[in-house]
C-alpha positions in Angstrom: -0.5 0.0 -0.2 2.7 2.6 0.8 3.7 2.8 -3.3 0.0 4.7 -3.6 1.5 7.4 -2.0 4.1 7.9 -4.2 2.9 7.4 -7.7 -0.9 7.3 -9.4 -2.5 3.6 -9.4 -4.1 2.4 -12.4 -7.5 1.8 -12.5 -7.5 -1.0 -11.1 -5.5 -0.7 -8.2 -8.1 2.6 -7.9 -11.1 0.3 -7.9 -9.3 -2.6 -5.6 -8.1 0.7 -2.7 -11.9 2.6 -3.1 -14.0 -1.3 -2.2 -11.5 -1.6 0.5 -12.2 1.4 2.5 -15.8 1.2 1.4 -16.6 -2.5 2.8 -14.4 -1.1 6.0 -16.8 1.9 5.6 -13.7 3.7 6.1 -15.3 6.0 3.4 -18.6 6.9 2.9 -20.5 9.2 0.3 -23.8 10.9 1.1 -26.7 13.4 -0.4 -27.5 16.2 1.6 -31.1 15.2 1.7 -30.7 12.6 4.1 -28.7 13.9 6.9 -31.6 15.4 8.9 -30.5 14.1 12.5 -26.6 12.9 12.1 -24.0 14.4 14.1 -20.4 13.4 12.3 -18.1 13.3 15.0 -14.6 12.0 15.0 -14.7 12.5 11.1 -13.0 14.3 7.9 -15.8 15.7 6.1 -15.5 17.0 2.0 -17.8 18.8 1.0 -16.5 19.3 -3.0 -18.0 21.0 -5.6 -19.9 24.0 -3.2 -20.7 26.1 -5.7 -23.6 23.7 -6.7 -25.3 23.8 -3.1 -27.6 26.2 -1.9 -27.4 28.0 1.5 -30.0 25.4 2.8 -26.9 22.6 1.8 -24.4 24.5 3.0 -26.4 25.2 6.5 -27.3 21.7 6.6 -24.2 20.0 6.3 -21.8 22.9 8.8 -24.7 22.6 11.7 -23.8 18.4 11.0 -20.8 18.4 12.1 -19.4 17.2 15.4 -16.7 16.9 18.1 -13.2 16.3 16.4 -14.1 16.6 12.9 -12.5 18.4 10.3 -14.9 19.7 7.4 -13.2 21.3 4.1 -15.4 23.1 1.7 -14.0 23.2 -2.4 -15.4 24.5 -4.8 -15.1 27.7 -7.1 -18.3 30.2 -6.6 -17.5 31.2 -10.6 -18.5 27.8 -11.7 -21.9 27.4 -10.4 -24.8 25.9 -12.3 -27.0 27.4 -10.3 -29.5 29.4 -12.1 -31.5 31.6 -9.7 -29.4 34.1 -8.1 -30.6 33.2 -4.9 -29.4 30.6 -5.1 -26.1 31.2 -6.3 -26.4 34.1 -3.4 -26.3 31.4 -1.5 -22.5 30.2 -2.0 -21.4 34.2 -0.7 -23.1 34.4 1.7 -22.0 31.2 3.1 -18.2 32.1 2.4 -19.6 35.6 4.3 -20.2 33.2 7.7 -17.1 31.7 7.5 -14.5 33.9 6.9 -16.1 35.9 10.2 -15.4 31.9 11.9 -12.0 32.0 13.5 -12.4 28.3 13.5 -11.9 28.5 9.7 -8.9 29.0 7.4 -9.3 29.6 3.5 -7.6 29.3 0.8 -8.4 30.9 -2.1 -6.3 30.2 -6.0 -6.1 32.9 -8.4 -5.4 33.2 -12.1 -1.4 32.8 -11.1 -2.1 29.8 -9.3 -3.7 28.2 -13.1 -2.1 24.7 -14.2 -4.0 23.5 -17.0 -3.1 25.7 -19.6 -1.5 28.9 -21.0 -5.3 29.3 -23.1 -7.2 28.8 -19.7 -5.6 31.7 -17.9 -5.7 33.7 -21.0 -9.3 33.3 -21.1 -10.0 33.7 -17.3 -7.8 36.9 -17.3 -9.8 38.3 -20.4 -13.1 37.0 -18.7 -12.0 39.3 -15.3 -11.1 42.0 -17.3 -14.4 41.7 -18.7 -16.6 41.5 -16.0 -18.3 38.5 -17.5 
């Protein structure tokens, strides 16, 4: 298992590792629809694609955090698939709240952090300059 810390596993290796974690109940995936009434103690929670969650969903997730639990929110508010303005603003409002909390640290990436390609970096700069 140590080799996987140093090299990317093949698809078959990944499936085996993922299967092991799932069968040991070390990893699980939850829908925001089914978390009400749950307290998550002694966990690491990763909330990915937060830009596609509305304020109610984000509020529901963070209020499940129990003792000795860490929560990580990952996403890019500029890439939201939400259509209604009030839903899009939910992410912004949520970010305002956690920015005001000393328990949270925030890491933000900008255009200078783009590594996908020069074209993407150029596109994002033009998009920002045009306020789009």
